[in-house]
C-alpha positions as CSV (number, residue, x, y, z in Angstrom):
1,M,0.2,0.1,-0.1
2,N,1.2,3.6,-1.2
3,H,1.2,5.3,2.2
4,S,1.3,8.7,0.6
5,T,-1.6,8.1,-0.9
6,R,-3.8,6.6,1.9
7,K,-6.7,9.0,3.6
8,S,-5.7,10.2,7.0
9,D,-6.9,9.2,10.3
10,T,-9.1,11.7,11.9
11,H,-8.7,9.0,15.0
12,S,-4.6,9.7,15.1
13,P,-3.7,11.0,18.0
14,A,-0.6,12.2,16.2
15,T,-1.4,15.8,16.9
16,P,-2.3,17.6,20.8
17,N,-5.5,19.8,21.5
18,Q,-4.2,23.0,21.1
19,N,-6.7,24.2,23.5
20,L,-6.1,21.7,26.3
21,A,-4.7,22.9,29.3
22,L,-4.1,21.2,32.4
23,P,-3.7,22.3,35.4
24,T,-0.5,22.2,37.1
25,E,-1.5,20.6,40.5
26,L,-4.7,18.8,41.2
27,L,-6.3,19.4,45.2
28,T,-7.8,16.7,46.8
29,V,-10.9,18.5,48.5
30,R,-9.1,18.0,51.9
31,Q,-6.2,19.3,50.4
32,A,-7.7,22.3,48.6
33,A,-9.8,22.8,52.4
34,A,-6.1,22.7,53.7
35,Y,-5.0,25.4,51.4
36,A,-8.2,27.4,52.4
37,V,-8.1,27.4,55.8
38,V,-12.3,25.8,55.6
39,S,-13.5,22.6,56.4
40,E,-14.0,20.2,53.7
41,P,-18.0,20.4,53.8
42,T,-17.1,24.0,52.5
43,I,-14.8,23.5,49.7
44,R,-17.9,20.8,48.6
45,R,-20.8,23.1,49.1
46,W,-18.6,26.2,46.5
47,I,-18.0,22.5,44.4
48,A,-21.9,21.9,44.5
49,S,-23.3,25.7,44.2
50,G,-20.9,26.1,40.8
51,E,-19.0,28.2,42.5
52,L,-16.0,26.8,42.5
53,P,-14.4,24.7,39.3
54,C,-13.7,21.2,39.9
55,L,-12.7,17.7,37.7
56,R,-14.9,14.7,38.8
57,A,-13.5,11.1,37.3
58,G,-15.7,8.7,38.9
59,R,-16.5,9.9,42.2
60,Q,-12.8,11.3,43.3
61,I,-12.9,15.1,42.6
62,R,-9.8,17.2,42.1
63,I,-9.9,21.0,42.3
64,A,-6.9,22.9,40.5
65,C,-4.4,24.4,42.6
66,D,-4.7,27.6,40.2
67,E,-8.6,28.2,40.2
68,L,-8.8,27.5,43.7
69,A,-6.3,30.3,44.5
70,N,-8.2,32.4,41.0
71,F,-11.5,31.7,43.5
72,L,-9.8,32.7,46.9
73,H,-8.2,35.9,45.7
74,K,-11.3,36.8,43.5
75,G,-13.3,36.6,47.4
76,G,-15.0,33.3,46.6
77,S,-18.0,33.5,48.8
78,G,-17.0,36.3,51.1
79,H,-13.3,34.7,51.9
80,R,-10.9,36.9,51.2
81,C,-7.0,36.9,51.4
82,E,-4.8,38.0,53.6
83,N,-2.5,41.0,52.8
C-alpha cells in the first residue's frame, strides 16, 4: 500500500489538542480545604453551588490549585485573602 495516497486517520492522536490546558497541580478536597483554611464540607458546598470549578473522575474530585487560588483571591463566598 502506498502511504502517500492513504487517507488521513481522523482518530490519530498524532497532533495534540492545542486548546487543551492541563492544570499544573490538582488538589484533593482535603488538600484544598487545608490550603483555603476552611472545612472539607465548605469546599464541597462551593463545588456543589458551581462557585468552585473541579474535575471529576468517577467519585474522585480534584481541584486545580490555580482555580482555587483565583477563587479565593476574588473573594469567593466571602473568603478574603490576607495581604
